[in-house]
N, C-alpha and C positions, 0 to 999 in steps of 0.2 A: 471611458476608461477612468475617469476621475473617481476616486472613491472605490473602485472595483477592486483593486488588490487589498487597499486597506480595509475594506469590509470583510472580505474574505479572511484576513489574517486575525480579526477579532473585533471589529466594529459591531455596531448594533443593525438590527434588520434593517434600518432605515438607509445604511450606507451600501447595502448590498444593492447591485445594480440589476438586480432582476426579484422575482417574488417566488415564494415557497413553491406555489402551484407550477410557476414556469421551471423552477429546478426540478421538481418532480416529472413535469413532462417530457424533459429532455431524457431521463432515465426510462420513461415510457417507451419512448421512440427508439432507443437504444437497445433496450431489451427486447422489444419486439422484433428488431432485424437481426441482433447477434446473440439471441440467448445460446444457440449451439456452441458458440465460442466461449461464452461463460461457463457452460457445461463442461466443455472439454479442458478448460483451464483449471477449473475445479477439481476434476478428476486426477490430473497430472499431479496437482499441487498436493490432494490427499494422497497419492501414490509416493511422493517425494516424504511426506511427512511420516508415512506408515514405514517406509525404509529407513528413515532417520531414527524413528523410535525402535524398530525391531532389531536392525544390525548395528546401531551406533555409529554410522558413517554414511557419509555421501561422496560422491567424487565432486571436486570442485566444478568439472565441466558440467555435471549434470544440475547442479544447484545453481550457478551462476547462468548457465544457460536457461534455465526455468525461469529466473527472475526477469532476465534480459526479455523475454517474450512478454512476461506481465507488463513491464514499463513500456516497452515500446507500443504495445496494443493499447494500454490506457492513455499514453499520450497523442498517439496518432487518432485512434478510432473514437477515444472519448473526448479528450481535450479540444482536438484540431477539429475534428469533423462535427461534433456535437455541441459540446459545451462553449465553444466560440460563439456559438449563435446568439448566446445571451449574456455572455461575458467577455469583453474584449481580453482581459487578462489571462483567458485560456490560451492566448498565443503562446505567451512566455511559460505557462505551465506546460503546454506541449513541449517546448523546446528542453525544457528542464528534465521532462521524462524521457525524451529521446536521449538526452546526455547520459542520464543515469543507465538507460538500455545499452548504451554504447561503452559504458564502463564495465558493466557486467559482461557485455560480449567479449571486450578485451581480456578480462578475467578467465572468462571460460575458454578462451584460445590459448591462454598462458598456462592455465593450471594443468598441473600433471600429478597434485596430490588428493589424498583422501581426507575430507575434512571431518572431524570428529565433534560430538557436542562439548559444550563446554561442561564445567562442573558448578556444583552448588545453586545459588540462588539464580545464576545467569540462565542455567538450563531450564530451570522451572519456570521462570519469566518469559523466556523464548519459546518454549512449549506452549504455554498458556495463550501467547499472543498468535501463535500459528494456528491453534485450535479456534480461538476466537475468530480470527480470520475466515477460517473455513466455514463456521455456523453463522457467520456475519448475516446472511440472507434470511436466515431463520430470526435473527435478532430483531432485524426490521419488520419482519411480519409480527414479531411479539409486541413491537411498539406501535401497532396500528396501522401500518403501511400496507398498500395492497398492490400486487401485481397487476400492470407491469411497472407501475409509478414507484419504484423504490430502487435504492442502490443493490444490486444484488452481488455480483463477483465480476472480476475482470475490469472493475473500475478503480479509480485512484485510492480510494478509502482502505478497502478490503486488501488490494494489493499492497499498501504500505504496511499494513498490520501484518500480513505474512513475510512480508520482506524483513520487518523490524524482527519478527520472531526468530527467523533464519539466522539473521546477523549477529543478533544478540545472544542467541543460543549455541552458536557454533565457534569453536575455537579456530584462530588462525586468519580470521578475516581482516583483510587490510582495513585500517581505520578510515581511510577517504571514503570508502563505499557507503559508509553511513551517513554522510552530510547532508545529500539531497532527501533521502528517506526521513530523516529529522526535520528538514524545513518543511516536507509536506505534511508531516504529523502535526506540527505546529499549525500550518494553513488550514488543513482538512479538519482538525478539531472545532475550528470557529464553526463549521456547519452544525455542531451539536447545539451550540448556542444561538448562532444567527438564523438559521434555518430548521431548528426544530429536529434534526437527525440525532437522536440519542444514541444509535449505536456507535456514532463516531466519538463517544466519550472515551472509548478504548484508546484513541489515538493520543491522549495524554500521557497514558501509561508508556506508550510506545515512544513517546518524544522522550520522556524521563529516562527509559531504558537505553534509547539510542545514545543520548547525550550522556549517560555514565559510561557507555561503551567508547565514547570518544575521548574522554578526559582520563580513562583508566591508565595507569602505566602498561606498556608492552606486555611485560612479563605477566602481569596479572590478569591480562585478557585472553591468555591460553588456559 
């Protein structure tokens, strides 16, 4: 455990308790078994993004429900079942992702409103992050990774990118819901440097956008 969390947060490759190859091997095993789930979640997310773009609205139940599925899946199926085998810190990551899923579930059950896109730069940044999250698998291929040993979809980093996009680009989202995605955006972005997963550089943008949404006055976030 020593050095594991610190390494993922931003230490050098020497501090990470697993190798680059071991990291990609986890994705290889995960994708070989669960690629249908990744495809299904990609389709549902693309549909939500299309509806968001076309109609200019999404129900809180549908958006928060979709994000709850993303976070519980990444927390349990990826962090707990697979990533924990090479990184003991994944136990804490799994707990955080499940907590975030529980928060989204609570919001989905409570929400009776229609959520609308934000205006101005927030809408542009949010839409860009959602689109980037959807093309994330292609970005990995573009940087030379090969299937199945690469992060595709329905894993923590693209989940965080899509989540950040929807949260930043949507008006009326509770401030608290952005805290854990911001923390993972910071942690996950270390993979871009420590493990050479260059597609994760976009998490720096996601972290900045989420941080801005957290400190923005309530009236300006609508």
